[in-house]
Every structure is written in C-alpha cells, then in structure tokens.
N, C-alpha and C positions, 0 to 999 in steps of 0.2 A: 504494500500499500504506499502510496506517496502523496504528500501534501504539496499545493500548490499556494504558494503566498503572492498573492498579487498586490504590488506597491504601486498605491494609487493615493498618496497622500500629499504628494509634491507641489508646489506654488503655482507652477505654470506660469513662472514671470515673464520666460520670453515669449510666450504667446499673447502678452497684454493681460488685459482685464478677463478673459474666458478662460473658463477651467477647460483645455484642452481636451479632456477625458470626456465630456460633454458633448463636443462637436459631432455633428452629422457624419456617419462613415457607414457604406454601405446601406443596409435597411435600417439602422439604428444610431449609435453612437460608438465610438472609438472605445469604450470601457466596454459596452455590450457585446461589441466584436470580441474583444480579449477573453470575456467570461464564456461566451457562445463555444468558442473553439476548445475552451479547456473541458466544458462538460461533455464534450464528445469522448472523452479520453476514459476509460475505464480506469479503475482503482486509483482514482484522483480523487482527495477530497482537496476542497477549495475555501481559500480564505481571501476576503478583498479587505486590504489595509488601508482605511480611509474615514477623515472626519467630515467631509463634504455630505450632506443630507441628500443631495439627489444621487450622488454615486452610490451612497448605502441603499436608496430605495430602489435603483436599478438592479443593486446587486440582489436585495431581498427579493425582487420581483422575479428574479433567476432563480431563486431558491438557494442564494450562495450566502454564506455566512459573512458577517462583516465584524471588524475591529477598529477601535481608534487608538493611533500612536500615545502613547504616553510622552510627557513633557514636549520638547521642540520638535518641529517638523523637520527631520533629517533622515536619511536611510537607516541608519543605525537603530533609532527609535521605532520605525517602521519595522523593519526586520524582526527585530524582538517581539514586536506586538504580536506578528505573525507566527510566533513559535510558540505561543501560549499554548497549554493543552495538549500537546503531543502527546501520544499513547505509543507502546511499544510496537504496535502494528505498523507504523509509519516506519519506514527503511530511509527513505530518500525526500529531500525537500527542494522541489523547483522554487526558484525566485524569478518572479516574471515581473516584467514592467508593463504599467497600464497604458503606455503609449507606444505599444507597439503591435497593431491590429493585422500584421500583414503573417503573423506567427499562427500555422495550421495544426490541427490535433496530430496531423501525422509526425510532426517532430518531437512533440512531447511523447509520443509513443516509442518512436525510435531510440530517445534518451532513456525512456524507461527499459527497453529490453536491453541494451548496451550495458546500463547499470544492473540489471538483473544478472547477465551472462558473467560480468565481472564479480559479481558477489558470488554466484553459483561456482566458479573456479577458485575461488579464494584469493583474489587479487586485493591487493591493500588499494587499489587506485579506485575512489570513492566519489570523487569529483567529476563532474561529466561537462566540459565547456565546448559548444558547437561553435564551429568557425566555416566562415563562407570565404573560400580560397585562404588568404593568409590573415583574415580580420576575425577575431574574436566577437560572437555576438553575444544576445541572450536568448532564450532563459539560461541559468546556470542551476545543476542539479548536485545538490551537495549532500553526502549521507548524513545521517542523524548521529553518527558518532563524534562528528563536530560540532554537534548541538552546545554543548557547555561553553565551547570557545565563542561561538557566534552570539550569545549572551551577553560576552564581554567587550564585543566591539563598541567603539564611540564614535560620533561625529557623523559626517555625510560620506562615509566610505563603502557603505554597504558591505559586501563580502570581499572585499579586494584584500585584506588582510590576511583572511584565511586563505584562500588562493594562492597569495604570495607566500605564505610560509608553509605550503604543503605542494609544492612541484611536484615530487614525487609520487603523489598521490591522484594528479590529475591524468584525465583521459581525453584527449583531444578529438571530437567528433566532427570530421570534414564532411558537410552537406551542401548539397546544390540547392540553397535557398537563400536568397539574396535578404528576405523579409527579416531575418535576425539580426541584421545592423541597420536596419531602418525603425527609427523611432521618429516621433512627430514632436518637436520642441518650439518651432517657430511657423507664423503665418506662411511662409514660402515653402516649409518641408508639409505643411498640412494640404495648400495648394498641389502639390507633386504627387501627393498621397491619392488624393482625389483624382487626379488625372491619370496615375496608374490604373484605377479601375474602370474607365471605360474603355 
C-alpha cells in the first residue's frame, strides 16, 4: 500500500492573485486533474495538504482526505502534515506537486511496480526518482523507512535533504513522459499548458 501526499498549500505568488490550483484545466481545475489521476491507481491512499477552502472542498467532493499544514506555509511543514497517521500497511510515500496536471496514472503505477520489485529482491534502494532524459522530475517515491528523518526536515526544502543524504538508495527511473518536468507557476506556463491540450 502507498500514500500519495499532494502538496497543495503553496502561495502561488508567481501566478499573481489567483490560486493556480483552481485555474481551469481540461474538464475541471488543475488540482482536480491531479487528484483524478491519482484515484485511478490501485493501492493508493491520497491526502491533500492545503489550507485553501476551495481546494479542500474539491478534494472532499472527490472523496479525498485533506489536512492543513501546521505553522508557516513551507514545503517541510506541508510534507510533515501529509505523514500524519501513517500505518504499517504503507510501504512507500509519493510526494506529488499539486501543480503538475500532466502526470498520468501510469507513471504512478510504474513507480509502484519498480518499488515493489526492489523490495522483493531485497534491494536497499527505496527512493524512486523519475527522469525525463537527464532531467529529474516529480513525483518522488520514498520508502517509509525514511519516515523519521522526513519528520525532522525544516524550511522550504521538501525531501531534498533526504535524497541528497541517501544517494546509494536511489533508483533512477527513466521514462518517456515530459509531464514529470512540467509544472505551472506563471501565467505564461499556464498558457502553454492550455495550448498543449488542444
């Protein structure tokens, strides 16, 4: 069993006044697209981390649990909020960016399969990083054995410290999916994203 922690508490400062996750995309909004793809994946428990009322309402309408980050809005607090209530049945945690609507269910499934195979053969590699060409993207999948260290991170660095300190435990998964390096931070990027849909 896996948990997907959807990091959706950012300030969207580069987008202007609007919460980028609520912008129209496909048949709904950006955050709806992200959640909808996750819901297609078996053995996936989903938690959306956000203090935004509309984001929480959308998640609730889709049957997904939400939590609010404690303290200042930063990646580490959001990440830690998403780890609350982990049970022994969870073996790996996906950290998913709420502004990456191009990531489809098959990537999550592929990462699950690779993680499961590595566990089956007794490999110590329990951090799966997806790559498009030579560029690392998201989501990141980290084994729950790193859970204690994840709860100690601080600031706006997310899981980077864990990744940097465990190079020997990384498996690089190269996929033909440019969506894993495409996020939406600015009005220009949003326009390009919409254009790619047509």
